[in-house]
N, C-alpha and C positions, 0 to 999 in steps of 0.2 A: 231782812232780806226779801227780795222780790224774785219770783220765779220767771223764767223766760216765757212759759206758757202757763197761765193761771189754772188753778184747779177747777174742775167742772162744777156746775151748780150743785147745791146740797141735795136736791131731789134726785139727781143722777147718782151721786155718791151714796145716798141712803139705800138704793137698791142693790148695792154690792153685797153679795153673800160669800164670796171667796176672793182672797188675795193671794196671788201667785207671785213669788219672788225669785229672782235670779240671786246668785250669791256674790261672785267676784264682780266688784264695781257697783253693787247695790247694797248688800249687807256688809261688804268690806270696801276699802278704798280702791280696790282693783289691783293693787300691787301684790306680787307673789314673793314671799320671803322664804329662803332656804338657808339652813345652817350648813356648816362645813361637811356634815354627814348626809346632806340631802334631805334632811327632815324639814317639812313644810310647817310654817307658822302662820296663823291668821289672826287678825285683830278685828274684833266686833265691837260696836258701840252699845253700851249698856242701855242707853235710852231706847234704841231700836228694839232690843229684847223686851223691855218693859211694855212698849207699845204693842208688840206682837201678842204678848200675854193678855193685855187688856182687851184687844179686839176678839181674841179667842174666847175670853170669858164672857163677852157680850154676843157670842153666837156667830161671829164671822169666822169661817174656815180659813186656814192658812196652809199653803203648800209651797214647796220649793222645787224648782227645776233648774239644774245647773249642768253645764257642759263638762265640768270637771268632777272627779272623785277626790274626796279629801277626808281623812280621818278627823281632822280638826273641825271641819264643817259638820260632819255627822255627829260629833260630840256636842257641838253647840246647838244643833237642831233638836237633839234628844233632850238637852237641858231645858229648852224652850217648850217642849211638849209637842213639837210639830211631827206628825206621823206620816203625812203624805210627802215623802221625800224621794226625789228622782235625781240621783247624781250620775254623772257620766253620760248625759243625754246630748249627743251631738245634734240629733234631729228632735228638737223640743216639742214639736207639734204632736207627736204620738203620746208623750206623757201628758200634755195638756188635754187631749181628747179622753185619755184614760181617767184623769181626775174628774172631768165633767161627768163621765158616765158613772163613776163610782159614787158620786155625790148627787146625781140627778139634778145638776145645776145647768142652766142655760148659759151660753157664752156671754150673753149680754149682762149677766149678773156677776161677772168676773172683772176684777181689776188685775192687770198684769204689769209687773215692774221689771224693766230690763235696761241695759245700758250699752249694748253693742249689737252688731248685726245678727248674730244667731238668735237674738230675742225678738226680732222684728215679726216673724210669722205668728207667734203667739200673742204678741201685743196687738197685732192687727185683728186677730180673731176675737180678742177679749172685748167686753163692753167698754172698758176704759184702758187705754194703753198709757202707762206712766213711765217716765224716765227721770233720772237724777241730773243735777246741774252739771256734772262733769262727764256726761255721756258722750258717745261718739256723735258727730254732727248728723249722720244719717238717722240716728235714733231720735235725736232732738227734733229733727224735722218731721218725723212720723208720729211722734207721741201726741196724745190728747192733752197731757199735763206734764210739765217739767217742774220738779220740786225746786225750792229755793236752796235746799241743802244738797251737799255732795254725797255720793255713795260712801257708806262707812262712817259718815259724819252726821248722822241724825236724819237722813232722808226717809228712812223707813218709819221712824217715829212721826215725822211730819205727815206722812200718808195715813198712818194709823189714827192719829189725832183727828184728821179731817174726816175719816170714815166714821169715827165715833160721834163727832159733833153733828154730822149730817143725820145719823140715825137717831140721835137724841132729839134733834130738831123736828124730825118727822113723826116721832112717837106721840 
């Protein structure tokens, strides 16, 4: 698969110290599933989770900023060991700035992954704005890199693998 916008050069990727992820449409396929009782169900790709664990093991911080609150999401993020979790954030910029301050990381050392218009301000502020193959057209146009894979179908793993390869190349 070939992405619409190829990944940045390895030198730029090697400088990333923090990966910020949206959930719906990035870590999932973007669809919302409710049962007859109104209980929400989410589907996550195991490959994405393994990629997240790998980059965290290699010293890349991971944070999540999502516009929605979800018990299923909170459970999955806890399983993955992600502690910087901001759910229910309509204005994602405040959470982004809080994360930068808490980690003492410059925005240029951040890669931010989003798929829809609420993600655009943080993607623009990040050093690398990344989107997934099935993102909204406005986000596709604004992103620095568009993955070959769709959200919820291995896109996060694609990003994690590229970050690790770039860091290993620069070491």
